[in-house]
N, C-alpha and C positions, 0 to 999 in steps of 0.2 A: 583629476577625475579618475576614480578607481575603475579597473577593468576586471572582467570575469576571469577567474583563475584558470578556467578551462578553455576560454576563448579570449585571449588577450586583446583582440581587436574590437571587443564589444564593451562599451562603457555601461556601468551599472552602479546603483546606490543600494542595492539589496544584498544582504549578507545571509549566509547559512546560519540557522539558529543554533547549530551544534559546534561547528568549527569556526564560524564567523568569517569565512572567506567570501569574497564578493562573487555573486553568481548572476548570470544573465537569465532572461526568461526561458531559454531552452534548457537550462540546467536546474530550474526551480522545480522542486517536488513538494506537494502539499504536506504539511505537518500539522500536529495538533495546534501549534502556535507558529504562524509565519511559514517560512519555507526552509527546506534543507537541500543540500547538494546531493547528487546521485551517489557519491562515495559514502556519505553519512547514512543515507537511506539503506544502502546495501549492507553497511556494517551493523546497523540496527536490526536488520532482518535476520542476521546470523543468530541473534539471541532469541528469536521467536520460534517456538517449537511448531513444526508443521503438523497439521491434523492428519490422523491416520484412521483407517477403517478399524472395525472391531478386532480383527486378528492380524493387523499389520497391513502395509501397503497404503497407497494414497487413497484419500476419500473419493468414492465413485459417485458422481452425479448422474451420469448417463452410462448404462451398461453396454459399452461399445463392443466388448468381447462377445457377449451373448448375441447381439444383433449381427455381428460379423459371422458367427457360427451359423446362425439361421440363414443368412444370405448364401453362404457357401453350400449348405445342405440343399437349399432350393435350386441353386444354379447347377449343382452336380446332378440332381434329380432330373432337371430339365435336359441336361446333356445325355442322360440315360435314354430318354425318349428319342433323341435325335440319332443316337448310335447305340446299338445293342452291345457293341464291343466295350463300352465304358465300364459296364458292370463287371465283365470278366477281367478287365485290366486292373480294377481297383479292389475287387472282393478279397476277403481274407481266405486264403487257400493254403492249408498246411504244407502241401507238397510244393507249392510255389515259393513259400518262404524257405523251407528246409532244403529242398532239392535244387531249386533254381536261384536261390539267394535273393529273392524279391522281398526284402525286408520292409519295404515301404508299405506293403499290404497290411502290416500290423496296425497302421494308422489310417491309411486311405480307406479301408473298409468301413470306417465310422462315418464316412460322408456319402456312401451310396446306400440305396434302400430298395426293398423288394416290391414296393407297390405304394399306391396312394395312401391307404390307411396307415401303412408303416411309417411313412414320413410325417403324416399329419399328427400321429400320436407323439412321435419323438420331438417334433418341433413345438407342439403344444406344451409338452412337459418341460422342454428347454426354456420356452417363453415364460412359464409360470415360476419355476424354481431358479432359473439362471440369474436373473437380476438380484434376487435376494442373496444368493451366495456371492455374487460379484461385489455387492456392496459390503458384505461381511469380510471378504478376504482381499479385496482389491483386484485389479485387472490381471496381474501376472500370476498370483497364487491361484486364482480361480481358473485361469486358462490351464495351469498345471494340473489341477484336479481333474478337469474335463479330459484333457488329452492323455494323461497317465491312466485314468480310469478306462478309457477306450483301449489303450495299450494293454492294460491288465486283462481285459476281456479277451483280446486277441491271443495273448500269451497262453491263457488257460485253454483256449480253443486249439492252439498249436499242440498242446500236450495231450488233450483228450479227444479231440474230434478226429474222425477218419481222415486220412491224408487227402482224399479226393473230394472232401466235402467243403464247398464254398459257403461262406457266411457274409452277410452285409448288414449294415445298419448302425446307427448311433446309440443303440440300446445299451451297450456296455457303458458308454459315457454317461447316459441318462441314469442308469442304475447307480453309477458312482456318485452322481449329484444327489440322488435320493438318499444314499448313505451319508453323504456330507451334510445334508439338511438335518438328518437324525442326530448326527454328532454335534452339530452346532446347537440344536435345540437342547440337548442334554447339557452341554457346556454352559448355556445361558439359563438353565433351569426353567425351560419352557415346556409346554405340554406337547409331547412328541407322539401322542397316540394317533393323530391323523396321518402323519407320514409313516408310522409303523404299519398302520392298516393298509396304506397305499402300497408299501413295499411287499407286504404279505399277499395282497391281491395279485400284484403283478408277478410274484414268484409262482403263485398258484396257476396263473394263466401260462406261465413259461413251461410248466411241467404237464399241464393238462391239454394244451393245444399242440398239435403236431406241427413240425416244420419250424419251430422256434429254437434258436441257439441258446440252450441253457448255460453253456460255458461262457458265452459272452456276457450274459446277464450276471451270473454269479461272480465271474472274474472281475467285472466292472464294479459290482457292489462291494466286494471285499477290498479291492484296491482303493476305491474312492473313500470308503469309510476309514481305512487305516491311514491314508494320507491326510484326510481332513482332520482326523484325530491328532496326528503329529503336528499339524499346523496350528490347530486350535489350542492345544495344551502345551505349546512351546513356552519355555520360561520367558517372562516379560523382559527381564533385564538383558537378555541376549536373543530376543525373539527372531530377528532377521537371520542371524547365523544359524540357529537351530532349524528354522524353516528351510533355509537353503540346503542344509545338510539332509533334511528329510526328503526334499524333492530329488536331490542328487542320489540319495541312497535308494529311493524307490526305482529310479531309472537304472541304477547299477544292478539291483536285484532282478528286475525284469530282463535286463540284457543278459545276465548270467543264465537265467532260466531259458532264454531263447537259444543261447549257445549250447547249453547242455542237451536240450531237446533236439536241436538240429544235428548235433554230433551223433546222438543215439539213432536218429532216423537214417542218416547217411551210413552208419555202421550196419544197420539192419538190412539195407538194400543190397 
């Protein structure tokens, strides 16, 4: 009586259709004809090319990153109501970054907001354009565009805002996503007039309404557009490498800008 090659104590008359070794019910894997053993199935899967999103990354069925960002924004906004100190601790404050070395503010500011309308608009925009970009770039690349856009807005604020001026909001990241949608549309030869009008209207509001951080918006828009362009136009034959270099390069450039500005502020004090 033959026994399973993986479980010698189990008798079986069934053989793998590829290697013809005897396999027990626990080792049987459905095949086009008959059954295969786990090793043959794994070997066969190596030759199957995994599906990827439009610009690389795994295919996204559920935009988990977008939903996670929405949840974090809402939770932090709720915490702001429970404690006024949260806003001051997380806001982007040039003096806090340059003088006190609180570099976390460059990112944390993107998760605090100045009021109900502020968070509602940003969350609505994230809910509308986020899933589209997450499916185009995949989870990791999309998260990089969002966070680096937020960082880009904060870095421009570090350079151009008064030292004592605090800023809050995910608007820099949102403008980065708007820019990314425009870039993706151009790459795919789609009609981009709608997103162009949306960007123009929001830029007009930025400069016409007082109390809005134009540096965060412009910095996020420029950073998100450039990074999305680098990811979308990366050569297909080595796309992952070029995209990784683009993300790393963006972080290095922003880090250098922070170091230069910080040094200049400390020298001037």
